[in-house]
C-alpha positions in Angstrom: 30.3 -6.6 -21.3 27.6 -7.4 -19.1 27.1 -10.8 -17.6 23.0 -11.4 -18.8 20.0 -13.5 -17.4 21.4 -17.4 -16.9 21.6 -19.2 -20.5 23.5 -21.8 -21.6 25.3 -22.0 -25.1 26.0 -25.1 -27.2 28.9 -25.0 -30.1 28.6 -28.2 -32.0 31.6 -28.7 -33.5 34.6 -29.1 -31.9 36.9 -27.7 -35.0 39.0 -24.9 -34.8 36.6 -22.3 -35.1 33.7 -23.6 -32.9 36.7 -24.4 -30.6 37.5 -20.7 -30.8 33.5 -19.3 -29.9 33.8 -21.8 -27.4 37.2 -20.7 -25.4 36.1 -17.4 -25.9 32.9 -17.2 -24.5 33.8 -19.7 -21.8 37.1 -17.1 -21.2 34.4 -14.0 -21.2 33.0 -12.3 -18.6 29.2 -12.5 -20.3 28.6 -16.2 -19.3 30.5 -18.4 -16.5 32.1 -20.6 -18.6 30.1 -23.7 -16.8 27.5 -21.9 -18.7 29.0 -23.4 -22.3 29.2 -26.5 -24.3 30.6 -28.3 -26.7 30.3 -31.3 -28.4 32.1 -33.4 -31.3 31.1 -36.8 -32.8 34.8 -37.9 -32.3 35.7 -40.1 -29.5 39.9 -38.6 -29.6 38.9 -34.8 -30.3 36.2 -35.4 -27.3 38.9 -36.5 -25.0 41.2 -33.7 -26.0 38.4 -31.1 -24.9 37.4 -32.8 -21.8 41.2 -31.7 -20.6 40.3 -28.1 -21.1 38.3 -26.9 -17.5 36.7 -24.0 -19.3 33.6 -25.7 -20.9 31.4 -28.8 -20.4 32.4 -31.3 -23.5 29.7 -34.0 -24.4 30.0 -36.2 -27.3 25.7 -37.2 -27.1 23.5 -34.3 -28.6 20.6 -35.7 -26.1 23.3 -34.9 -23.3 22.8 -31.2 -24.0 20.8 -30.2 -26.6 17.4 -30.0 -24.4 19.5 -27.7 -22.2 20.9 -25.7 -24.6 19.1 -21.7 -24.7 21.6 -20.3 -27.5 23.4 -23.4 -30.1 25.9 -22.5 -32.3 26.5 -24.6 -35.2 30.1 -25.5 -36.1 30.2 -27.5 -38.8 31.0 -28.1 -42.7 28.0 -27.2 -44.1 27.8 -31.1 -46.4 27.1 -32.3 -42.6 24.6 -30.3 -42.5 21.6 -31.8 -43.6 22.7 -34.7 -41.7 23.1 -33.0 -37.7 19.4 -31.5 -39.0 18.6 -35.0 -38.9 19.4 -36.1 -35.7 18.9 -32.6 -34.1 15.5 -32.0 -35.1 13.8 -34.3 -32.1 15.1 -32.7 -29.7 14.6 -29.4 -30.6 12.7 -26.9 -28.0 10.4 -23.6 -29.0 12.8 -20.4 -27.9 16.0 -21.8 -28.6 18.6 -19.6 -31.5 20.4 -21.5 -33.8 23.5 -20.0 -35.0 25.4 -20.9 -37.7 29.1 -20.4 -38.7 28.3 -23.4 -42.1 29.0 -21.0 -45.4 26.9 -21.1 -47.9 23.8 -22.4 -45.8 20.9 -20.5 -46.0 18.6 -19.9 -42.8 15.2 -20.9 -45.0 17.6 -24.3 -45.5 18.1 -24.3 -42.1 14.5 -22.9 -40.2 13.4 -26.3 -42.9 16.2 -29.1 -41.3 16.1 -28.1 -38.2 11.4 -26.7 -37.9 12.5 -23.6 -35.7 12.1 -19.7 -36.4 14.9 -18.1 -34.7 18.1 -18.3 -37.0 21.1 -16.7 -37.7 23.1 -17.1 -39.8 27.4 -15.9 -39.2 30.3 -15.3 -41.0 33.4 -14.8 -39.0 36.7 -14.7 -40.3 40.1 -16.7 -38.7 41.6 -13.6 -37.2 39.1 -15.2 -34.3 40.9 -17.4 -33.3 43.8 -14.7 -31.6 40.3 -12.1 -30.2 40.7 -10.4 -33.8 37.9 -11.8 -35.9 35.4 -10.4 -37.8 31.9 -11.4 -37.8 29.2 -10.2 -40.4 25.7 -11.7 -39.7 22.1 -11.5 -40.4 18.6 -13.4 -38.7 15.4 -14.2 -39.6 13.0 -12.1 -38.6 11.5 -14.2 -35.4 14.5 -12.9 -33.8 13.9 -9.9 -31.3 15.5 -6.7 -30.7 17.2 -8.1 -27.6 18.3 -11.3 -28.4 20.2 -9.6 -31.2 22.0 -7.6 -28.7 22.9 -11.2 -26.7 23.7 -13.0 -30.0 25.9 -9.5 -30.7 28.0 -10.1 -27.3 28.1 -13.6 -28.2 30.0 -13.0 -31.0 32.0 -9.7 -30.4 33.7 -12.0 -28.0 35.6 -13.5 -31.2 36.9 -9.8 -32.0 33.8 -7.5 -33.9 30.8 -7.8 -35.5 28.6 -6.3 -37.8 24.9 -7.1 -38.6 23.5 -6.6 -43.3 20.9 -6.3 -44.0 20.0 -10.0 -46.0 22.1 -12.6 -46.3 23.1 -11.5 -50.0 25.4 -8.7 -47.6 26.4 -12.4 -45.7 27.2 -13.4 -49.1 28.9 -10.6 -50.7 31.2 -10.0 -47.1 32.5 -13.7 -47.8 34.2 -12.3 -50.3 35.2 -9.9 -48.3 36.1 -10.6 -44.8 35.2 -14.4 -44.6 38.2 -14.9 -47.1 39.5 -12.3 -47.1 42.6 -12.5 -44.8 43.6 -15.9 -47.0 44.3 -13.2 -49.6 46.3 -11.0 -47.9 48.4 -14.3 -47.1 49.3 -14.2 -51.2 50.0 -10.7 -50.8 52.3 -11.3 -47.6 53.8 -14.5 -49.2 54.9 -13.5 -52.4 56.2 -10.7 -50.6 58.2 -13.1 -48.5 59.1 -15.1 -52.0 60.6 -12.2 -52.7 62.4 -11.2 -50.0 64.1 -14.5 -49.9 65.1 -14.1 -53.2 67.1 -10.8 -52.3 69.2 -12.7 -50.0 67.7 -12.4 -46.9 66.6 -15.2 -44.5 63.6 -16.6 -44.0 63.0 -15.4 -40.2 64.3 -11.5 -41.7 62.2 -12.3 -44.3 59.4 -13.3 -42.2 60.3 -10.2 -39.4 60.2 -7.7 -43.1 56.3 -8.7 -44.0 54.7 -9.2 -40.8 55.4 -5.8 -39.2 55.4 -3.8 -42.4 51.9 -5.6 -42.3 51.1 -5.1 -39.0 52.6 -0.9 -39.0 50.5 -0.2 -42.4 47.2 -1.8 -40.7 47.9 0.1 -37.7 48.0 3.2 -39.6 45.3 2.8 -41.3 43.3 1.9 -38.4 44.5 5.3 -36.5 43.1 7.7 -39.0 40.3 8.1 -41.4 42.4 8.4 -44.7 41.5 6.2 -46.7 44.8 4.1 -48.5 45.4 6.3 -51.9 46.2 8.7 -49.0 48.4 6.3 -46.7 49.8 5.5 -50.3 51.0 9.0 -51.4 52.6 9.5 -48.5 54.7 6.3 -49.1 55.7 6.4 -52.4 56.9 9.9 -54.5 57.3 10.9 -57.6 60.4 8.8 -59.3 60.3 7.1 -56.2 61.2 3.5 -55.0 57.8 2.4 -53.8 56.9 4.6 -57.1 57.7 2.2 -58.6 56.3 -0.6 -57.5 53.5 0.7 -57.7 53.5 1.2 -60.8 54.1 -2.0 -61.4 50.8 -3.3 -59.8 48.9 -1.0 -61.7 51.1 -2.3 -65.0 49.9 -5.5 -64.5 46.6 -5.2 -63.9 47.0 -6.1 -60.0 43.9 -3.9 -58.2 42.1 -5.3 -60.6 43.0 -8.6 -59.9 42.1 -9.0 -56.6 38.3 -7.6 -57.3 38.4 -10.4 -59.6 39.0 -12.5 -56.9 37.0 -11.3 -54.3 34.0 -11.3 -56.5 34.5 -15.3 -57.0 34.6 -16.1 -53.5 31.1 -13.9 -53.3 29.7 -15.8 -56.9 31.0 -19.0 -54.9 29.1 -18.5 -52.0 25.6 -17.3 -53.7 26.1 -20.9 -55.7 26.9 -22.6 -52.5 23.4 -21.6 -50.8 21.5 -21.9 -53.9 22.7 -25.9 -53.7 21.4 -25.8 -50.1 17.4 -24.5 -51.2 17.5 -26.6 -54.2 18.2 -29.5 -50.9 15.5 -28.3 -49.1 13.1 -28.3 -52.0 13.8 -31.4 -52.7 14.0 -33.1 -49.2 
């Protein structure tokens, strides 16, 4: 990852995801740590952040927003309208805004901030351990070179994939954005099964955690489809086949698909809500 010409990145919001990106960018070789800024409205939060040496911490937009070339917006979506009202008078032509807010559309951000260069990104929780997957799309005004810069910034937390449309971003919410929760749901069910079988809390966590980690490593190590891996584990009349047959009998696969589509549909609904707010602002 090569350093680019001097630039400054501002992360607005010191919560889990904002802090994840600020720390990852500051620790990467892409930018110097003094070129990363973070802002949070909570006095307690900023005092805590100032104890870290990775980046500069601010409490007032006027002190940092005009300096920024790229601005990550990592606040809860319901704070967007109020925040944009504060940001708009301070925005400058050429600044790029990367939104990490679920459901908030590019059109809404453009309207709220009075700018053209907007990237809408959907990260997921494993970004906190450098194993994240961030899907993103951008307004037409973001140049190819700027997109490369954006991709490098996003890649500091794992991997990123550029998608063509905002509908694709909504769809990725149902797979990679919300997906870790589905995995944790399955893991919790297996842990509870292990406990019921008599294993200790510690052993149940180890059994389940290592099993998931190993399975993922196998999946990523080849081009085999999950069905092919299942066939390698399951033999006719065996224990694994009994478990898989039980899942099929209970329609588990279809239920998982329905869950993913429920997340996708909710992302679409959120986008319509914000567009509606923008139309009536």
